[in-house]
Each structure stands twice: as structure tokens, then as C-alpha cells.
C-alpha positions as protocol buffer text, in pm:
chain_id: "A"
residue {
  index: 1
  type: MET
  ca { x: 364 y: 831 z: 78 }
}
residue {
  index: 2
  type: LYS
  ca { x: 666 y: 900 z: -23 }
}
residue {
  index: 3
  type: LEU
  ca { x: 557 y: 1082 z: -400 }
}
residue {
  index: 4
  type: HIS
  ca { x: 554 y: 1405 z: -503 }
}
residue {
  index: 5
  type: ARG
  ca { x: 517 y: 1602 z: -774 }
}
residue {
  index: 6
  type: HIS
  ca { x: 722 y: 1928 z: -908 }
}
residue {
  index: 7
  type: TYR
  ca { x: 513 y: 2242 z: -950 }
}
residue {
  index: 8
  type: LYS
  ca { x: 567 y: 2129 z: -1350 }
}
residue {
  index: 9
  type: ASN
  ca { x: 371 y: 1841 z: -1295 }
}
residue {
  index: 10
  type: LYS
  ca { x: 603 y: 1547 z: -1301 }
}
residue {
  index: 11
  type: ALA
  ca { x: 560 y: 1332 z: -1032 }
}
residue {
  index: 12
  type: TYR
  ca { x: 844 y: 1244 z: -861 }
}
residue {
  index: 13
  type: ARG
  ca { x: 940 y: 900 z: -557 }
}
residue {
  index: 14
  type: VAL
  ca { x: 1087 y: 1056 z: -292 }
}
residue {
  index: 15
  type: LEU
  ca { x: 1400 y: 770 z: -234 }
}
residue {
  index: 16
  type: GLY
  ca { x: 1615 y: 911 z: 93 }
}
residue {
  index: 17
  type: THR
  ca { x: 1815 y: 1215 z: 186 }
}
residue {
  index: 18
  type: ALA
  ca { x: 2212 y: 1219 z: 190 }
}
residue {
  index: 19
  type: LYS
  ca { x: 2402 y: 1407 z: 367 }
}
residue {
  index: 20
  type: ASN
  ca { x: 2716 y: 1647 z: 160 }
}
residue {
  index: 21
  type: SER
  ca { x: 3112 y: 1491 z: 346 }
}
residue {
  index: 22
  type: GLU
  ca { x: 3183 y: 1825 z: 315 }
}
residue {
  index: 23
  type: SER
  ca { x: 2981 y: 2079 z: 441 }
}
residue {
  index: 24
  type: LEU
  ca { x: 2712 y: 1791 z: 587 }
}
residue {
  index: 25
  type: GLU
  ca { x: 2441 y: 1925 z: 437 }
}
residue {
  index: 26
  type: ASP
  ca { x: 2133 y: 1781 z: 359 }
}
residue {
  index: 27
  type: PHE
  ca { x: 2040 y: 1637 z: 36 }
}
residue {
  index: 28
  type: THR
  ca { x: 1696 y: 1469 z: -153 }
}
residue {
  index: 29
  type: ILE
  ca { x: 1741 y: 1176 z: -345 }
}
residue {
  index: 30
  type: TYR
  ca { x: 1467 y: 1153 z: -557 }
}
residue {
  index: 31
  type: GLU
  ca { x: 1363 y: 923 z: -890 }
}
residue {
  index: 32
  type: ALA
  ca { x: 1128 y: 1039 z: -1167 }
}
residue {
  index: 33
  type: ARG
  ca { x: 800 y: 812 z: -1195 }
}
residue {
  index: 34
  type: TYR
  ca { x: 843 y: 843 z: -1643 }
}
residue {
  index: 35
  type: THR
  ca { x: 1101 y: 834 z: -1868 }
}
residue {
  index: 36
  type: ASN
  ca { x: 1358 y: 1065 z: -1850 }
}
residue {
  index: 37
  type: PRO
  ca { x: 1634 y: 1067 z: -2134 }
}
residue {
  index: 38
  type: LEU
  ca { x: 1862 y: 1220 z: -1935 }
}
residue {
  index: 39
  type: GLY
  ca { x: 1825 y: 1032 z: -1555 }
}
residue {
  index: 40
  type: GLN
  ca { x: 1606 y: 854 z: -1343 }
}
residue {
  index: 41
  type: ILE
  ca { x: 1797 y: 922 z: -1017 }
}
residue {
  index: 42
  type: TRP
  ca { x: 1813 y: 1331 z: -939 }
}
residue {
  index: 43
  type: ILE
  ca { x: 1952 y: 1498 z: -644 }
}
residue {
  index: 44
  type: ARG
  ca { x: 1938 y: 1854 z: -486 }
}
residue {
  index: 45
  type: PRO
  ca { x: 1996 y: 2039 z: -156 }
}
residue {
  index: 46
  type: THR
  ca { x: 1686 y: 1955 z: 90 }
}
residue {
  index: 47
  type: THR
  ca { x: 1637 y: 2326 z: 146 }
}
residue {
  index: 48
  type: MET
  ca { x: 1563 y: 2335 z: -213 }
}
residue {
  index: 49
  type: PHE
  ca { x: 1339 y: 2037 z: -255 }
}
residue {
  index: 50
  type: ASN
  ca { x: 1116 y: 2157 z: 34 }
}
residue {
  index: 51
  type: GLY
  ca { x: 1141 y: 2526 z: -42 }
}
residue {
  index: 52
  type: GLU
  ca { x: 898 y: 2721 z: -287 }
}
residue {
  index: 53
  type: VAL
  ca { x: 930 y: 2904 z: -640 }
}
residue {
  index: 54
  type: GLU
  ca { x: 717 y: 3197 z: -769 }
}
residue {
  index: 55
  type: ILE
  ca { x: 480 y: 3136 z: -1041 }
}
residue {
  index: 56
  type: ASP
  ca { x: 282 y: 3419 z: -1218 }
}
residue {
  index: 57
  type: GLY
  ca { x: 280 y: 3586 z: -848 }
}
residue {
  index: 58
  type: SER
  ca { x: 170 y: 3335 z: -667 }
}
residue {
  index: 59
  type: ARG
  ca { x: 423 y: 3134 z: -414 }
}
residue {
  index: 60
  type: GLN
  ca { x: 411 y: 2736 z: -409 }
}
residue {
  index: 61
  type: ARG
  ca { x: 612 y: 2453 z: -322 }
}
residue {
  index: 62
  type: ARG
  ca { x: 876 y: 2335 z: -538 }
}
residue {
  index: 63
  type: PHE
  ca { x: 766 y: 1962 z: -495 }
}
residue {
  index: 64
  type: ALA
  ca { x: 437 y: 1915 z: -311 }
}
residue {
  index: 65
  type: PRO
  ca { x: 360 y: 1604 z: -119 }
}
residue {
  index: 66
  type: VAL
  ca { x: 105 y: 1344 z: -314 }
}
residue {
  index: 67
  type: GLU
  ca { x: -207 y: 1272 z: -7 }
}
residue {
  index: 68
  type: LEU
  ca { x: -294 y: 896 z: 0 }
}
residue {
  index: 69
  type: GLN
  ca { x: -630 y: 900 z: 93 }
}
residue {
  index: 70
  type: ILE
  ca { x: -765 y: 538 z: 258 }
}
residue {
  index: 71
  type: GLU
  ca { x: -1136 y: 470 z: 283 }
}
residue {
  index: 72
  type: SER
  ca { x: -1172 y: 217 z: 531 }
}
residue {
  index: 73
  type: LEU
  ca { x: -1542 y: -14 z: 469 }
}
residue {
  index: 74
  type: VAL
  ca { x: -1510 y: -167 z: 860 }
}
residue {
  index: 75
  type: GLU
  ca { x: -1817 y: -384 z: 733 }
}
residue {
  index: 76
  type: ALA
  ca { x: -1815 y: -384 z: 341 }
}
residue {
  index: 77
  type: PRO
  ca { x: -2122 y: -496 z: 114 }
}
residue {
  index: 78
  type: LEU
  ca { x: -2117 y: -694 z: -185 }
}
residue {
  index: 79
  type: SER
  ca { x: -2154 y: -413 z: -316 }
}
residue {
  index: 80
  type: GLN
  ca { x: -1838 y: -281 z: -250 }
}
residue {
  index: 81
  type: LEU
  ca { x: -1627 y: -576 z: -362 }
}
residue {
  index: 82
  type: GLN
  ca { x: -1745 y: -588 z: -647 }
}
residue {
  index: 83
  type: GLY
  ca { x: -1651 y: -192 z: -697 }
}
residue {
  index: 84
  type: ILE
  ca { x: -1302 y: -270 z: -691 }
}
residue {
  index: 85
  type: THR
  ca { x: -1307 y: -532 z: -948 }
}
residue {
  index: 86
  type: PRO
  ca { x: -1202 y: -414 z: -1206 }
}
residue {
  index: 87
  type: LEU
  ca { x: -835 y: -343 z: -972 }
}
residue {
  index: 88
  type: VAL
  ca { x: -848 y: -668 z: -861 }
}
residue {
  index: 89
  type: LYS
  ca { x: -852 y: -809 z: -1198 }
}
residue {
  index: 90
  type: GLU
  ca { x: -572 y: -550 z: -1320 }
}
residue {
  index: 91
  type: ILE
  ca { x: -349 y: -656 z: -988 }
}
residue {
  index: 92
  type: PHE
  ca { x: -450 y: -1056 z: -1044 }
}
residue {
  index: 93
  type: PRO
  ca { x: -519 y: -1126 z: -1393 }
}
residue {
  index: 94
  type: ASP
  ca { x: -599 y: -1487 z: -1298 }
}
residue {
  index: 95
  type: LEU
  ca { x: -838 y: -1426 z: -1082 }
}
residue {
  index: 96
  type: GLY
  ca { x: -1228 y: -1576 z: -1211 }
}
residue {
  index: 97
  type: PRO
  ca { x: -1508 y: -1288 z: -1215 }
}
residue {
  index: 98
  type: ASN
  ca { x: -1647 y: -1446 z: -889 }
}
residue {
  index: 99
  type: TRP
  ca { x: -1336 y: -1432 z: -691 }
}
residue {
  index: 100
  type: TYR
  ca { x: -1528 y: -1234 z: -451 }
}
residue {
  index: 101
  type: ALA
  ca { x: -1774 y: -1463 z: -404 }
}
residue {
  index: 102
  type: PRO
  ca { x: -1744 y: -1816 z: -227 }
}
residue {
  index: 103
  type: GLN
  ca { x: -2111 y: -1992 z: -124 }
}
residue {
  index: 104
  type: ASP
  ca { x: -2043 y: -1864 z: 220 }
}
residue {
  index: 105
  type: SER
  ca { x: -1907 y: -1489 z: 148 }
}
residue {
  index: 106
  type: ARG
  ca { x: -2263 y: -1382 z: 301 }
}
residue {
  index: 107
  type: ASP
  ca { x: -2216 y: -1505 z: 598 }
}
residue {
  index: 108
  type: ARG
  ca { x: -1913 y: -1328 z: 656 }
}
residue {
  index: 109
  type: ARG
  ca { x: -1803 y: -959 z: 750 }
}
residue {
  index: 110
  type: TYR
  ca { x: -1541 y: -823 z: 593 }
}
residue {
  index: 111
  type: THR
  ca { x: -1335 y: -532 z: 655 }
}
residue {
  index: 112
  type: LEU
  ca { x: -1254 y: -351 z: 319 }
}
residue {
  index: 113
  type: HIS
  ca { x: -952 y: -54 z: 257 }
}
residue {
  index: 114
  type: VAL
  ca { x: -953 y: 147 z: -12 }
}
residue {
  index: 115
  type: ALA
  ca { x: -617 y: 368 z: -112 }
}
residue {
  index: 116
  type: HIS
  ca { x: -698 y: 684 z: -400 }
}
residue {
  index: 117
  type: VAL
  ca { x: -369 y: 879 z: -475 }
}
residue {
  index: 118
  type: GLU
  ca { x: -507 y: 1171 z: -695 }
}
residue {
  index: 119
  type: GLY
  ca { x: -855 y: 1016 z: -659 }
}
residue {
  index: 120
  type: GLU
  ca { x: -749 y: 736 z: -896 }
}
residue {
  index: 121
  type: LEU
  ca { x: -831 y: 398 z: -731 }
}
residue {
  index: 122
  type: VAL
  ca { x: -446 y: 261 z: -657 }
}
residue {
  index: 123
  type: GLY
  ca { x: -466 y: -66 z: -405 }
}
residue {
  index: 124
  type: PHE
  ca { x: -661 y: -181 z: -163 }
}
residue {
  index: 125
  type: LYS
  ca { x: -681 y: -477 z: 141 }
}
residue {
  index: 126
  type: LEU
  ca { x: -936 y: -684 z: 188 }
}
residue {
  index: 127
  type: GLY
  ca { x: -1000 y: -913 z: 513 }
}
residue {
  index: 128
  type: TYR
  ca { x: -1242 y: -1095 z: 660 }
}
residue {
  index: 129
  type: ASP
  ca { x: -1426 y: -1258 z: 1012 }
}
residue {
  index: 130
  type: GLN
  ca { x: -1303 y: -1602 z: 1175 }
}
residue {
  index: 131
  type: PRO
  ca { x: -1438 y: -1754 z: 1464 }
}
residue {
  index: 132
  type: ASP
  ca { x: -1271 y: -1717 z: 1817 }
}
residue {
  index: 133
  type: GLY
  ca { x: -1174 y: -1320 z: 1768 }
}
residue {
  index: 134
  type: CYS
  ca { x: -923 y: -1383 z: 1494 }
}
residue {
  index: 135
  type: HIS
  ca { x: -991 y: -1191 z: 1178 }
}
residue {
  index: 136
  type: TYR
  ca { x: -829 y: -1320 z: 785 }
}
residue {
  index: 137
  type: SER
  ca { x: -640 y: -1083 z: 587 }
}
residue {
  index: 138
  type: TRP
  ca { x: -763 y: -1247 z: 275 }
}
residue {
  index: 139
  type: LEU
  ca { x: -618 y: -1035 z: -20 }
}
residue {
  index: 140
  type: GLY
  ca { x: -442 y: -743 z: -102 }
}
residue {
  index: 141
  type: GLY
  ca { x: -193 y: -536 z: -389 }
}
residue {
  index: 142
  type: VAL
  ca { x: -157 y: -252 z: -552 }
}
residue {
  index: 143
  type: LYS
  ca { x: -137 y: -113 z: -875 }
}
residue {
  index: 144
  type: GLN
  ca { x: 212 y: -185 z: -1054 }
}
residue {
  index: 145
  type: ASP
  ca { x: 270 y: 243 z: -1175 }
}
residue {
  index: 146
  type: TYR
  ca { x: 264 y: 310 z: -712 }
}
residue {
  index: 147
  type: ARG
  ca { x: 405 y: 52 z: -602 }
}
residue {
  index: 148
  type: GLY
  ca { x: 749 y: 128 z: -416 }
}
residue {
  index: 149
  type: LEU
  ca { x: 560 y: 462 z: -231 }
}
residue {
  index: 150
  type: GLY
  ca { x: 472 y: 279 z: 126 }
}
residue {
  index: 151
  type: ILE
  ca { x: 128 y: 262 z: 15 }
}
residue {
  index: 152
  type: ALA
  ca { x: 94 y: -140 z: 135 }
}
residue {
  index: 153
  type: ALA
  ca { x: 228 y: -91 z: 437 }
}
residue {
  index: 154
  type: GLU
  ca { x: -38 y: 220 z: 479 }
}
residue {
  index: 155
  type: LEU
  ca { x: -311 y: -44 z: 366 }
}
residue {
  index: 156
  type: LEU
  ca { x: -193 y: -278 z: 600 }
}
residue {
  index: 157
  type: LYS
  ca { x: -152 y: -15 z: 918 }
}
residue {
  index: 158
  type: ALA
  ca { x: -516 y: 53 z: 815 }
}
residue {
  index: 159
  type: GLN
  ca { x: -684 y: -251 z: 841 }
}
residue {
  index: 160
  type: VAL
  ca { x: -441 y: -325 z: 1176 }
}
residue {
  index: 161
  type: GLU
  ca { x: -594 y: -33 z: 1311 }
}
residue {
  index: 162
  type: SER
  ca { x: -963 y: -114 z: 1232 }
}
residue {
  index: 163
  type: CYS
  ca { x: -907 y: -518 z: 1354 }
}
residue {
  index: 164
  type: ARG
  ca { x: -764 y: -376 z: 1733 }
}
residue {
  index: 165
  type: LYS
  ca { x: -1128 y: -161 z: 1708 }
}
residue {
  index: 166
  type: LEU
  ca { x: -1373 y: -450 z: 1630 }
}
residue {
  index: 167
  type: GLY
  ca { x: -1206 y: -584 z: 1937 }
}
residue {
  index: 168
  type: HIS
  ca { x: -1031 y: -908 z: 1716 }
}
residue {
  index: 169
  type: THR
  ca { x: -747 y: -1039 z: 1899 }
}
residue {
  index: 170
  type: LYS
  ca { x: -557 y: -1180 z: 1629 }
}
residue {
  index: 171
  type: LEU
  ca { x: -470 y: -1072 z: 1233 }
}
residue {
  index: 172
  type: GLN
  ca { x: -398 y: -1413 z: 996 }
}
residue {
  index: 173
  type: THR
  ca { x: -242 y: -1407 z: 648 }
}
residue {
  index: 174
  type: LYS
  ca { x: -90 y: -1631 z: 391 }
}
residue {
  index: 175
  type: THR
  ca { x: 167 y: -1572 z: 116 }
}
residue {
  index: 176
  type: LEU
  ca { x: 318 y: -1749 z: -119 }
}
residue {
  index: 177
  type: ASN
  ca { x: 682 y: -1827 z: -71 }
}
residue {
  index: 178
  type: ARG
  ca { x: 717 y: -1649 z: -357 }
}
residue {
  index: 179
  type: PHE
  ca { x: 601 y: -1327 z: -330 }
}
residue {
  index: 180
  type: LEU
  ca { x: 867 y: -1214 z: -86 }
}
residue {
  index: 181
  type: PRO
  ca { x: 813 y: -835 z: -83 }
}
residue {
  index: 182
  type: MET
  ca { x: 447 y: -926 z: 92 }
}
residue {
  index: 183
  type: LEU
  ca { x: 637 y: -1123 z: 318 }
}
residue {
  index: 184
  type: LEU
  ca { x: 905 y: -831 z: 380 }
}
residue {
  index: 185
  type: LEU
  ca { x: 605 y: -667 z: 483 }
}
residue {
  index: 186
  type: ASN
  ca { x: 400 y: -841 z: 681 }
}
residue {
  index: 187
  type: LEU
  ca { x: 701 y: -950 z: 880 }
}
residue {
  index: 188
  type: LYS
  ca { x: 789 y: -547 z: 908 }
}
residue {
  index: 189
  type: ALA
  ca { x: 450 y: -534 z: 1054 }
}
residue {
  index: 190
  type: GLY
  ca { x: 561 y: -750 z: 1347 }
}
residue {
  index: 191
  type: PHE
  ca { x: 352 y: -1094 z: 1192 }
}
residue {
  index: 192
  type: ARG
  ca { x: 537 y: -1360 z: 1314 }
}
residue {
  index: 193
  type: ILE
  ca { x: 548 y: -1724 z: 1098 }
}
residue {
  index: 194
  type: THR
  ca { x: 329 y: -1987 z: 1248 }
}
residue {
  index: 195
  type: GLY
  ca { x: 368 y: -2274 z: 969 }
}
residue {
  index: 196
  type: THR
  ca { x: 401 y: -2360 z: 603 }
}
residue {
  index: 197
  type: GLU
  ca { x: 113 y: -2497 z: 362 }
}
residue {
  index: 198
  type: ALA
  ca { x: 132 y: -2660 z: 52 }
}
residue {
  index: 199
  type: SER
  ca { x: -100 y: -2450 z: -224 }
}
residue {
  index: 200
  type: LYS
  ca { x: -178 y: -2630 z: -661 }
}
residue {
  index: 201
  type: ARG
  ca { x: -26 y: -2234 z: -658 }
}
residue {
  index: 202
  type: GLY
  ca { x: 341 y: -2310 z: -457 }
}
residue {
  index: 203
  type: LEU
  ca { x: 418 y: -2289 z: -29 }
}
residue {
  index: 204
  type: LYS
  ca { x: 249 y: -2081 z: 134 }
}
residue {
  index: 205
  type: ILE
  ca { x: 356 y: -1934 z: 475 }
}
residue {
  index: 206
  type: CYS
  ca { x: 137 y: -1860 z: 749 }
}
residue {
  index: 207
  type: LEU
  ca { x: 169 y: -1562 z: 938 }
}
residue {
  index: 208
  type: GLU
  ca { x: -24 y: -1392 z: 1229 }
}
residue {
  index: 209
  type: LEU
  ca { x: -29 y: -1119 z: 1450 }
}
residue {
  index: 210
  type: PRO
  ca { x: -151 y: -1040 z: 1813 }
}
residue {
  index: 211
  type: LEU
  ca { x: -328 y: -766 z: 1820 }
}
residue {
  index: 212
  type: GLN
  ca { x: -384 y: -746 z: 2216 }
}
């Protein structure tokens, strides 16, 4: 994940590495994840960014990478789906209170992948089995403050790995045409466009990823 925490407890997103055109020294480019009156985008020699500082006699990382924890539930019960309702409602405020319970939901096998950062639930990926060895990636999202850190990509990767272990032959999904980041994420992961369909919310693009 691209999130790092400064030893003074400020959070930063690493944007990449650049070289000094004269010395060829590597510089890390990073963005403050809070409002900084001096500026949001910063650079620092990579050796310094990855280096250590001494605080009260002990050595610690100047910028420590923040770990992303993903929990995978390959046969998620309805109680687990209910547990992520606050997050779902935050990401999709237009969904009703029974978003997780279509009439035939109890006959489905769900897969649920949830992402935590420093103990906080920040994202999820939810799918369910379909006939003929297909798994449908139904719903997923990441909290606004944690987008752009690669969390959605890691959740999708975990979902694909689970589907392969379960023996599914393909993973399908649909996304609205206006959700460009989700479309690009799926295409980058190897999904191919198989068609479109009209819906009340707009044009949906159908995608499929072969798993075997």
C-alpha cells in the first residue's frame, strides 16, 4: 500500500520516485493526507525517506509503511454482511437497509473480503456464486479518505485468488459507465468487456475475467 506514517504521526501517500537530472539521486515524491498550509506535495531524497531517526534514545523509521490487512471469508454468512452495513451505507448512501438480503440470498454462497488500516474498516469486496462455475463480483468500495492508495486493487486481487482456490472458471462484474476508476481497475486486472446493458442508473458495462 502507498500509505506511510511519519514519526510525528502524520500520514502521507507515496506518489512515486524521481531522479535528479544532474546527480541521478533518487527522490521520493509524497503527498500529505491532511491540509498542510505549506503545501501538499513534497520531495525528499529516498535514502532519507527510508532512513531512521533517533527518538528518546531509540531508532525508528522516518516514514513507516502502514500495513493493509485483508480478511477473506469464502462462505460469508448474512451476519457478516450485516456487520459491514455502516461502511456500505457510507460508500453507497442510496442503498436501502436491506441491501444485503435479496429474496434468494440464503441460497447463495457469498465471498466477502474486507480491508482494515490501523484497525479501521476502510473497504470491502463482495461476490456470490452463480451457475456453471462463475462467481459474480457484486459490490465493493473504499472509504473516501482511503482512496488512491491501492486498496481497491488489493481487494480485487484477494477476490480473484479466493475464486481460483474455490475452483471457479470465471469472475464476472458490471460497472456503470460513469465509474471510470472502477472500469480501469478491472481492465488493468485482466477483465475483458463482454457487452453492455441498460439500467435505471445508466449504462452498465459487463466484464469477465477467465480464471483457468
